[in-house]
C-alpha positions in Angstrom: 0.3 37.7 13.1 -3.1 37.6 11.5 -5.7 40.2 12.2 -9.5 39.5 11.8 -12.0 42.2 11.5 -15.7 41.8 11.7 -18.3 44.4 10.9 -21.8 44.4 12.3 -24.5 45.7 10.0 -27.4 47.1 11.8 -30.7 46.1 10.1 -33.7 48.1 11.2 -36.2 46.0 12.9 -39.7 45.4 11.5 -41.1 47.6 14.2 -38.8 50.5 13.2 -39.9 50.2 9.6 -43.5 50.3 10.6 -43.0 53.3 12.8 -41.3 55.2 10.0 -44.1 54.3 7.6 -46.7 55.4 10.0 -45.0 58.8 10.7 -44.7 59.3 6.9 -48.3 58.6 6.4 -49.3 61.1 9.2 -47.2 63.8 7.6 -48.6 63.2 4.1 -52.2 63.0 5.4 -51.9 66.1 7.6 -52.9 64.5 10.9 -54.2 61.2 12.3 -54.3 58.1 10.2 -57.6 57.4 8.5 -58.8 61.0 8.7 -59.2 63.1 5.6 -57.8 66.6 5.7 -60.6 69.0 5.0 -64.4 68.2 4.7 -65.4 64.8 3.2 -69.1 64.1 2.2 -70.2 60.5 2.7 -73.7 59.4 1.6 -75.5 56.5 3.4 -76.7 53.9 2.6 -75.3 54.9 -0.8 -75.7 57.4 -3.6 -78.5 55.5 -5.3 -81.9 55.0 -3.4 -84.0 52.4 -5.3 -87.5 51.5 -4.1 -87.7 48.7 -6.7 -91.1 47.8 -8.2 -94.2 49.0 -6.3 -97.7 47.3 -6.7 -99.5 50.5 -7.3 -98.8 54.2 -8.1 -99.7 56.1 -5.0 -98.9 59.5 -6.6 -95.7 60.2 -4.8 -92.9 58.4 -3.0 -90.4 59.5 -0.3 -86.6 58.9 -0.4 -84.1 59.3 2.4 -80.3 59.8 2.3 -78.0 60.4 5.3 -75.2 62.9 4.6 -72.2 62.7 6.9 -69.0 64.7 7.2 -66.1 62.2 7.6 -63.4 64.9 7.2 -61.7 67.0 9.9 -63.1 70.4 8.8 -66.6 71.8 8.6 -68.6 70.6 5.6 -70.8 73.3 4.0 -73.6 72.3 1.6 -74.2 75.2 -0.6 -77.1 73.8 -2.5 -79.2 70.7 -3.2 -80.5 70.7 -6.8 -83.2 68.3 -8.0 -83.0 67.2 -11.6 -86.6 68.2 -12.5 -89.8 69.8 -11.1 -91.3 66.4 -10.1 -88.7 66.2 -7.3 -88.6 68.2 -4.1 -85.9 68.1 -1.4 -85.6 69.3 2.2 -82.5 69.6 4.3 -82.5 70.7 8.0 -79.1 72.3 8.0 -76.2 73.0 5.7 -73.2 73.1 8.0 -71.8 69.9 9.4 -68.9 69.7 11.8 -66.5 66.7 11.6 -68.4 63.6 12.3 -71.9 65.2 12.1 -74.7 64.1 9.8 -78.0 65.3 8.5 -80.9 63.7 6.6 -81.7 64.7 3.1 -85.4 64.0 2.3 -86.7 63.8 -1.2 -90.2 63.4 -2.6 -90.8 62.1 -6.2 -94.3 62.9 -7.8 -95.3 60.0 -9.9 -99.0 60.7 -10.8 -99.6 59.9 -14.4 -96.4 58.0 -14.9 -95.6 54.4 -15.5 -92.6 52.1 -15.8 -89.3 53.1 -14.4 -88.7 56.6 -13.1 -85.1 57.7 -12.4 -84.3 61.2 -11.3 -81.1 62.9 -10.2 -80.2 65.2 -7.3 -77.0 67.1 -7.0 -75.5 68.1 -3.7 -73.1 71.0 -4.1 -70.6 71.3 -1.1 -67.0 72.4 -0.3 -65.8 68.7 -0.5 -62.9 69.3 -2.9 -62.8 65.6 -4.0 -66.6 65.6 -4.8 -67.9 69.1 -5.0 -71.0 68.0 -7.0 -72.3 64.8 -5.5 -74.8 63.0 -7.8 -77.6 61.2 -6.0 -80.2 59.0 -7.8 -83.7 58.1 -6.8 -85.5 55.2 -8.6 -88.8 53.5 -8.6 -90.6 51.1 -11.0 -94.3 51.8 -11.3 -97.0 49.5 -12.7 -98.0 50.1 -16.3 -101.5 51.5 -17.0 -102.1 49.1 -19.8 -101.3 45.6 -20.8 -99.5 44.0 -23.7 -96.7 45.1 -26.0 -96.4 48.5 -27.5 -93.9 50.6 -29.5 -91.7 53.0 -27.5 -91.9 56.0 -27.5 -95.7 56.0 -27.5 -97.0 56.7 -31.0 -94.4 54.6 -32.8 -93.1 57.5 -35.0 -89.4 57.4 -35.7 -86.8 59.5 -37.6 -84.2 57.8 -39.7 -80.7 59.0 -40.0 -77.6 58.3 -42.2 -74.9 56.2 -40.4 -71.5 54.8 -41.1 -70.4 57.7 -43.2 -73.6 57.7 -45.2 -73.4 54.1 -46.2 -76.7 53.1 -44.5 -80.0 54.6 -43.3 -81.0 53.6 -39.8 -84.0 53.8 -37.6 -83.7 52.9 -33.9 -87.0 51.6 -32.5 -88.1 49.8 -29.3 -90.9 47.6 -27.9 -91.8 47.5 -24.3 -93.8 44.8 -22.6 -96.4 46.3 -20.2 -97.4 42.9 -18.8 -96.2 42.2 -15.3 -95.7 38.4 -15.7 -95.9 37.2 -19.3 -93.0 37.6 -21.8 -93.8 38.7 -25.4 -92.1 37.4 -28.5 -91.6 39.6 -31.6 -92.0 37.2 -34.4 -91.3 39.2 -37.5 -91.3 42.7 -39.1 -93.0 43.9 -42.2 -90.7 46.6 -43.5 -90.4 48.8 -46.6 -88.5 47.3 -49.5 -84.7 47.2 -48.9 -85.0 47.5 -45.2 -83.9 44.8 -42.6 -83.9 44.4 -38.9 -80.5 44.5 -37.1 -81.6 41.6 -34.7 -82.7 38.2 -35.8 -86.3 37.2 -35.0 -87.8 36.0 -32.7 -87.0 38.6 -30.1 -88.1 38.1 -26.5 -89.2 41.0 -24.4 -89.4 40.2 -20.7 -92.2 41.4 -18.5 -92.1 45.2 -17.8 -88.9 45.4 -19.9 -87.9 47.2 -23.1 -85.9 45.9 -26.1 -84.3 48.3 -28.6 -83.3 47.3 -32.2 -82.7 49.0 -35.5 -84.1 48.9 -39.0 -81.4 49.5 -41.6 -81.2 50.1 -45.3 -77.8 50.1 -47.2 -77.0 53.2 -49.2 -75.1 52.8 -52.4 -72.1 55.1 -53.2 -73.3 58.3 -54.7 -77.0 57.5 -54.1 -79.3 60.4 -53.3 -81.5 59.1 -50.6 -85.1 60.3 -51.1 -87.2 61.8 -48.3 -89.4 59.4 -46.4 -92.7 60.9 -45.1 -94.5 58.6 -42.7 -93.6 55.2 -44.2 -95.4 52.4 -42.5 -93.9 49.3 -40.9 -95.5 46.5 -38.8 -94.1 44.2 -36.0 -95.9 40.9 -35.5 -95.9 39.4 -31.9 -97.4 36.3 -30.2 -99.5 38.3 -27.8 -102.8 36.5 -27.3 -105.0 39.5 -27.7 -105.3 40.1 -31.5 -106.1 43.8 -31.0 -102.5 44.2 -29.5 -100.6 41.5 -31.2 -99.7 43.7 -34.2 -97.7 46.9 -33.7 -97.8 49.5 -36.3 -95.3 52.3 -36.7 -94.0 54.9 -39.1 -90.6 56.2 -40.2 -89.5 59.4 -41.8 -86.3 60.8 -43.2 -85.4 64.4 -44.3 -82.3 64.6 -46.4 -79.8 67.3 -45.2 -80.0 70.4 -47.5 -76.9 72.4 -47.9 -77.4 75.9 -49.5 -74.4 77.6 -50.9 -74.6 81.4 -51.3 -73.2 82.9 -54.5 -69.9 84.8 -54.0 -70.3 88.5 -53.3 -69.3 90.8 -56.0 
């Protein structure tokens, strides 16, 4: 007499697995799905407010951020800190219940400035994931002059030893103040032994800045002498002869190490 036995294996349905997963997520999340436990600061439309290029410098510009609490507990904004004195901020209230929002207004003073201005604003709150939220305001102002120029203004640069003392290096930059016409850097007249890190010609787009380095190799054991305002020249294709040649200076002060005699 033969006996046959069959075993039924219960496989949980797809619905059961989804339910288990949902419950687990709720337990881990501490509440409803999609809701953060505690306060959560969200910035709209984003943490960077960029006005782009403006046609004229009006002296000041306004920026607006919307701060919203997407968490499930009250958000407290302890402080709003502008990065410099040219930025002022105003906030109507500092306590936001879940789902509430408030406008953060900022004003940037731009009088006497040109080119890109980029400033920071920090928002300190009790959001544990982002207690110091960094906001950025940006605007590109028209230049007050035309043509190429060395940056920073004045074209005075300090050299430094690099690559464990095997080379002397000066980092310079040229900015093109023209709004529409690119400028080409054709060549550089440098002191003996110096070369440019980038091959010429170098193109500088309108209202942009290009950085490069002048380098001089240093032989093993060589004592590099001090440089005091050594001249260099950059030649460009700018049509105005008065601005086509850029003149700068470089300096270098060797590090002096003094050793005190041993005390008796």
